[in-house]
N, C-alpha and C positions, 0 to 999 in steps of 0.2 A: 544373402551373405553378409550382409551390411547388418539385416534383422539380428540376425545370430551374433553377429560383433556384439551389439547394442546389448542384446541379452545377458550375454556371457558378461559383460563387464559394467551391467547394472546400472546402465547409463539411460535404460528406458522405464527408469521408476519401477524395477523390480530389483532381488539382490542377486540376479542371474539366472533365477528359475522362473517359475510358473508364479511365485509369492510375491506382491507387492511389500513396498519397501515398507516399516514402520515409519521411519522420516521421509516422507514425500518430497522429491526436488523443491526449492525454494527461494526467496531472493528473486531475482529476475526485475527487479522494482524500475529500473530505468526502460523498461518495454512498457509501464504502464502509463496509460493515457494521464490517468489522474498526478502522475510523479512529474511528469513531461511538460503540463499545464505548471504546476506547482513551481519547478523549477523556473519557468520562465519567467512566472509571477515573482519569486526570488532576486533574480538578475534585475529585472526591470525595478523593484524596489529600491535594490542599491542604488541605481541611476538616480531613479526620483528623487530618493530622499539627501542624494549629495548634493542635486541642483535647486530643492525648493525647498529644505528642510535644513535649519540650524543645526551643525553637527551636533553640538554642545547640548541640543536640547534633549529632554528625554521623551519626545515623543519621536525622534530619529531613530533612538534604541529601540525601542517599542515595536514600532514598524517594520525594524529589519529583523529582530527577535521574530514577529511574528509570520513575517515570510520564511522566515531560516525553518521555524518547525514545523510549518506546513510541508515544506520537503521532507525534513528530517523525520520525522513522524511518520511518513507513507513508508519510507526504504524501511527503518526499524520495524515496521509494522510485518512488511514485505520478509523481511528476514526472520522474525518471530515467529511466522505462520504455521510454520513444521510443526511445532512442539506447542504451541498454545494458539490456539483460535480465539480467546479471550481477550490475550494479550492484543492481537493482531486488531481484534474489535475496537478493543479501547485507543488503540496508538492510530487509527486509522479515524476513530472520534477525534481525539485531539487534533489529527490535523485540521480536519475540518472546522472545528470550532479557533481555530489559531487564524486559518484564512478567513472565516465570519468577523471577527475582530478587526482584521486588517480591513477587509472590505468598510465597515464603520470607521476605521481611520480616513479612507480616503475620499468615503462621502463626506465626513467631516470636514476636511478641507476644501474641498470644494465650497459646501454652505458657508462656513465660513468667511469665503473668500468673495460669497456672494457670485460664486460660477456656478453654470447648469451641471447639473448630471444628468447624463443623457439615458433617453428610455430605451428600448430595445430597438424602436422603429426610426429612431434617429438614424440619418444619413450616414455620419460618420460610424457610427457603430454597428450598421449594417456591413461597412466595408472591414472593419477591424474582427468581427463576429467570423466574419465569412473566410479571414485566414487559420482558422481551427482546423478546416478542411486539407488544409495542407498538409500531404504526407512528410515534409523534411522540416516541419515547422519546429523551431528554437526559438530561444531570447533576439537572436537576427532577423527573425521575420518581424520584430515590433520596434527593431530598435529606433529606427528613424521614428515612430510615432511618440517614443518615450525621451530619444535624446534630442530631439532638434523641432521639437514640437512644444508652444507655449502648455503653462500648465492646465487647462483645462482639458486638454487634448490628451498629456500623458496620464494625468488620472484617469479618466475616462476609459483611455486605451487597457489600462490597468484593471480597471473595474471590470472591463467586460472579458479578459483572460480568467480573474477571481470567479465571477460567477461561471464562467465554464469549469474550471476546476472544482469548483463547488457542487455544480452538477455530476461532476463524476464521480466525484465521492460519496452524494447520498447513493448513486447506482451502487458503487463498490461496497457500501453500508448494507444495504439491503441484500444482496449477495449475500454478504460474508454472513449475514442473520439468517438466509434461509440454509445455507450450506450448514451452517453450525446447528439449527434445529433438525435437519435433514441426517446427517453425520454423526454430527458430536464433535467432540474434542479431541485433543491428544490423548488423554486416559482413556476414553472409551475405544480408541482405534488400538492401543496397546490393547486392552483387553481383551476385544474380537483378534486380534492378528494372534494373538500367545493362544485364546482358545482354537482358534482355528489350526495352529501347530500341532498342540495336544491333540486332536480330532484326526490329524492327516497322518502322524505317528504310528507306526507299528507297536502293538501292545507288547510292552516288555516287562518282565517280571522285575521287580525292585526288590534290590539284595536282601533287605529284610523277610519279604516272602520265599526266598531260597531257603535263609535261616531257620525260618518256621517251618517249613516243608522238611530239612532237615531233622528238628528237632523231631516232630512227629513221626518219621520214619524211624530211630532209634527207640524210640518210645515202643514203637509196637512190634519190636524185634524182639 
């Protein structure tokens, strides 16, 4: 009964029939692991910059804006996914580029202060990276590492999360590219849906056809 109700209301991705929706369900970006990681990076960057970067400096604004761009472009890409796969790809790529820019800023921060950049096998890096497997992971998971630690620990913690976000975005981009090549974009989906709709409709005479037939009948009389 629940299945029939979903089909009738069109909440199962159809129009209430067996026909697929032209505009499929979209959004839902908050469920994306890449968005969740980027959101954590954004909140951590706000705290980090307020602690260690002069608020009047250009670097402060650039880092905050890069972190925000990473998060916001994932959300916008998800919202536009139903009507433009091309735009979804582009915005996801912008998010990836923004987080890469932010990663460079954190590495510059450490290098300029002669602080180490943790390799993957660094003991503390292993601890931070393992937090990614928590199902309830949010910024709160990393708060003490960012807000109650010296700059080396805070910056490297955020670097670990950025690397994880970039990894997820790389996989997301690869998946989007495959889907686009296999299924095409919104325009192609519109064409297929319209063609299928026409094919399944029972043949009907066009009004002009009836007029022509009537005209021919009068001429034969």
